[in-house]
matplotlib code that plots the C-alpha trace (Angstrom):
import matplotlib.pyplot as plt

x = [8.4, 7.5, 4.4, 5.2, 4.2, 2.1, 3.0, 0.5, 2.0, 1.8, 4.2, 7.8, 9.4, 7.2, 7.6, 11.4, 11.3, 9.1, 11.3, 14.4, 12.6, 11.5, 15.0, 16.5, 14.1, 15.8, 12.6, 13.1, 9.7, 9.7, 8.0, 5.6, 5.0, 2.2, 1.5, -2.3, -5.4, -6.3, -2.9, -3.4, -6.7, -5.2, -2.4, -4.7, -7.3, -4.6, -6.0, -4.5, -0.7, -0.8, -3.0, 0.0, 1.3, 1.7, -1.4, -1.5, -2.2, 0.3, 1.2, -0.1, -1.2, 0.4, -2.2, -2.0, -5.3, -5.1, -4.3, -5.0, -7.6, -9.0, -8.5, -7.4, -10.8, -12.2, -9.4, -10.1, -13.8, -13.1, -10.7, -13.2, -16.0, -13.9, -14.1, -10.7, -9.1, -11.0, -8.7, -5.6, -4.4, -4.6, -2.7, -3.7, -0.4, -1.3, -0.5, -4.2, -5.1, -8.7, -11.1, -13.5, -10.7, -9.8, -13.5, -14.3, -11.2, -12.2, -15.8, -14.6, -12.5, -8.9, -6.7, -4.6, -4.4, -1.0, -0.2, 3.2, 5.6, 7.3, 10.6, 12.8, 13.9, 10.4, 9.2, 11.8, 11.0, 7.3, 7.6, 10.0, 7.6, 4.7, 6.7, 7.9, 4.5, 2.4, 4.9, 6.5, 4.6, 1.0, -0.7, -2.6, -6.2, -6.7, -5.9, -3.2, 0.3, 2.5, 6.2, 7.9, 10.9, 13.7, 15.1, 18.6]
y = [-2.3, -0.4, -1.4, -2.9, -1.4, -3.8, -3.5, -5.2, -5.3, -8.0, -6.4, -7.6, -4.5, -2.1, -4.2, -4.0, -0.3, 0.3, -1.7, 0.2, 3.5, 2.5, 1.4, 4.7, 6.5, 4.8, 3.8, 1.3, -0.3, -3.8, -4.1, -7.1, -7.9, -9.8, -10.3, -10.4, -9.2, -12.6, -12.7, -9.2, -10.1, -13.3, -11.3, -8.6, -11.1, -13.6, -16.4, -19.1, -19.0, -16.0, -17.6, -17.8, -14.3, -11.9, -9.8, -6.2, -4.0, -2.5, 1.2, 1.7, -0.4, 0.5, -1.1, -1.6, -1.2, -3.9, -7.1, -10.8, -12.8, -9.9, -6.4, -3.3, -1.9, -5.1, -5.2, -1.6, -2.4, -5.4, -3.3, -0.5, -3.1, -4.7, -3.0, -4.4, -3.0, 0.1, 2.6, 1.4, 4.1, 2.8, 4.4, 3.4, 3.2, 2.6, 3.4, 4.2, 7.8, 6.8, 9.2, 6.4, 4.5, 7.7, 8.4, 4.8, 4.6, 7.7, 6.6, 3.4, 5.3, 5.4, 7.9, 8.8, 8.0, 8.1, 7.5, 5.9, 8.2, 6.8, 8.4, 6.4, 9.4, 10.7, 7.3, 6.9, 10.4, 9.7, 6.4, 7.9, 10.7, 8.2, 6.0, 8.8, 10.4, 7.3, 5.4, 8.3, 11.5, 10.4, 10.3, 6.9, 6.7, 6.6, 3.2, 2.4, 1.9, 4.8, 4.4, 7.5, 8.6, 10.6, 13.2, 14.5]
z = [16.1, 12.9, 11.0, 7.5, 4.2, 2.1, -1.6, -4.0, -7.5, -10.2, -12.7, -12.0, -13.3, -11.3, -8.2, -8.5, -9.2, -6.2, -3.9, -5.1, -4.5, -1.0, -0.2, -1.4, 0.9, 3.8, 5.6, 8.4, 7.7, 6.3, 2.9, 2.4, -1.3, -2.7, -6.4, -6.7, -5.0, -3.5, -1.8, -0.5, 1.1, 2.5, 4.1, 5.5, 6.8, 8.0, 5.9, 3.7, 3.6, 5.9, 8.6, 11.0, 10.5, 13.5, 14.1, 13.1, 10.1, 7.8, 8.0, 4.4, 1.5, -1.9, -4.2, -8.0, -9.8, -12.4, -10.6, -11.3, -9.4, -7.4, -8.9, -6.8, -6.6, -5.2, -2.7, -1.7, -1.4, 0.9, 3.1, 3.5, 4.3, 7.1, 10.5, 11.4, 8.2, 7.1, 8.9, 7.0, 4.5, 1.0, -1.9, -5.4, -7.3, -10.9, -14.5, -15.2, -16.0, -16.7, -15.0, -14.2, -12.3, -10.3, -9.5, -8.5, -6.3, -4.4, -4.2, -2.5, 0.0, -1.3, 0.5, -2.5, -6.2, -7.7, -11.4, -11.8, -13.5, -16.6, -15.9, -13.4, -11.4, -11.1, -10.1, -7.4, -6.0, -6.0, -4.2, -1.7, -0.9, -0.5, 1.8, 4.0, 4.2, 5.0, 7.1, 9.0, 8.9, 8.8, 12.2, 12.3, 13.6, 17.4, 18.8, 16.3, 17.5, 16.5, 16.8, 18.2, 16.0, 17.4, 15.1, 15.5]

ax = plt.figure().add_subplot(projection="3d")
ax.plot(x, y, z, "-o")
ax.set_aspect("equal")
plt.show()
């Protein structure tokens, strides 16, 4: 079973565009969507409404920076502070070009920082590339389940 992609996005338009882009990349991974940082942490820690979800971490977290309740930097900090979660790749997917946001994200251990392109075609291409890299090509840390793919 493939690990899901966790998409944390509060903006309805960006959420829909990201889902379309991931679908066009033809990834077989399920995409779990949550709309704020508190929901993301509940999902990851299997708490609240996600207490009964199947154990296991996502293949990658696509994380918006500016989120309600708990912002993206706080989610990233919590993920990196948790022994059970810290190895999950986290991609900050945001509209912020602010140098301080980029710097802080990397200081907290983000794996990649991607500014959302404004152009739809560029956005779709960027998301497809992210999905393929992190869900298919990236070699997970030792001890993680890696699904073997057959290429024809």
